[in-house]
C-alpha positions in Angstrom: 103.4 -121.7 27.1 105.3 -124.4 25.4 102.5 -125.1 23.0 102.3 -121.4 22.0 106.1 -121.3 21.3 105.8 -124.5 19.3 102.8 -123.0 17.3 104.7 -119.8 16.6 107.8 -121.7 15.4 105.6 -123.8 13.1 104.0 -120.7 11.7 107.3 -119.1 11.1 108.7 -122.2 9.4 105.7 -122.5 7.2 105.8 -118.8 6.1 109.6 -119.0 5.4 109.0 -122.1 3.2 106.2 -120.3 1.3 108.4 -117.3 0.8 111.3 -119.4 -0.5 109.1 -121.2 -2.9 107.5 -118.0 -4.2 111.0 -116.6 -4.7 112.0 -119.6 -6.7 108.9 -119.5 -8.9 107.9 -115.9 -8.9 111.2 -114.2 -9.9 111.6 -114.2 -13.7 115.3 -114.6 -13.9 115.4 -114.9 -17.7 113.1 -112.4 -19.3 112.5 -110.2 -22.3 113.3 -113.1 -24.6 113.6 -112.5 -28.4 114.4 -115.4 -30.7 115.2 -115.2 -34.4 113.3 -118.4 -35.2 114.6 -119.5 -38.6 117.9 -121.3 -39.0 119.3 -122.3 -42.4 122.9 -123.5 -42.3 123.0 -123.8 -46.1 122.3 -120.0 -46.4 124.3 -119.2 -43.3 121.3 -118.0 -41.4 121.9 -118.5 -37.7 119.5 -118.5 -34.8 119.9 -115.6 -32.4 118.6 -115.6 -28.8 118.5 -112.4 -26.9 117.3 -112.3 -23.3 117.8 -110.4 -20.1 119.3 -112.1 -17.0 118.2 -110.4 -13.8 120.9 -112.1 -11.6 124.6 -112.9 -12.3 125.5 -116.6 -12.2 129.0 -117.9 -12.0 128.2 -121.4 -13.3 125.7 -121.0 -16.2 125.2 -123.6 -18.9 123.3 -122.7 -22.1 122.3 -125.4 -24.5 120.1 -126.0 -27.6 117.8 -128.9 -27.0 115.4 -130.9 -29.1 111.8 -131.6 -28.5 112.7 -134.5 -26.2 115.0 -132.3 -24.1 118.2 -133.9 -25.4 121.2 -131.5 -25.7 122.0 -130.8 -29.3 124.6 -128.1 -28.9 126.3 -126.6 -25.8 126.7 -122.9 -26.3 128.2 -122.2 -22.9 129.3 -124.8 -20.2 129.4 -123.9 -16.5 130.8 -120.4 -17.1 129.8 -117.0 -15.7 126.9 -115.0 -17.1 126.5 -111.4 -15.9 123.2 -109.9 -15.2 121.9 -107.8 -18.1 121.4 -108.3 -21.8 122.6 -111.7 -23.1 123.0 -112.9 -26.7 123.7 -116.3 -28.1 123.9 -117.5 -31.7 123.4 -121.0 -33.0 124.4 -122.1 -36.6 122.3 -125.3 -36.7 125.1 -127.7 -35.8 125.4 -130.2 -33.0 128.2 -130.6 -30.5 130.2 -132.7 -33.1 129.8 -129.9 -35.7 127.5 -132.0 -37.8 124.3 -130.4 -39.1 121.4 -131.0 -36.7 118.3 -132.6 -38.1 115.6 -130.3 -39.4 113.0 -129.4 -36.8 112.2 -127.3 -33.8 114.7 -126.6 -31.1 114.6 -124.7 -27.8 117.1 -122.9 -25.6 117.8 -124.2 -22.0 119.5 -121.9 -19.5 120.8 -123.7 -16.4 121.9 -121.4 -13.6 124.1 -123.4 -11.2 124.4 -120.8 -8.4 120.6 -120.5 -8.3 119.8 -124.1 -8.9 117.5 -123.2 -11.8 116.8 -125.0 -15.0 114.9 -122.7 -17.4 113.6 -123.7 -20.9 113.2 -120.4 -22.7 109.8 -119.8 -24.3 109.7 -120.1 -28.1 111.5 -122.3 -30.6 114.1 -122.2 -33.3 113.1 -123.8 -36.6 116.0 -125.5 -38.4 115.5 -125.8 -42.2 116.7 -128.9 -44.1 120.3 -128.5 -45.2 120.8 -129.0 -49.0 123.7 -131.5 -49.0 123.9 -131.8 -52.8 127.2 -130.5 -54.4 127.0 -126.9 -55.5 127.1 -127.9 -59.2 124.0 -130.0 -59.0 122.1 -127.3 -57.1 122.7 -124.9 -60.0 121.9 -127.2 -62.9 119.0 -126.0 -65.0 119.3 -122.4 -63.8 120.2 -119.7 -66.2 
């Protein structure tokens, strides 16, 4: 009888662990993602990320990261995000307000309440910023 009870408890524990893992991996918390992929600070073109959040989170952090996963710009730091449509804009600058290097960047959504770290599919492409003075950019044009 003791062996049967032990066996049933082991089966129940295994099934609950499988269910928890499927819940963590199977639920698409950030979905319906749409990215405006081109960013050009010189022309004031900003990146726009639209996505749907299926669960409210009271401690969400949203960042722009480079290809190595380093944070370039923090768009939201440990603040509430309500379930539903979400929109963030990025103007191609880092956390010190300096222009970020040209290249590809991704959006990371960290949901503190749910212990989730999601790198949103797709990339932003940041164009090179023309740092010449306005007069030298227009020379030769008529």
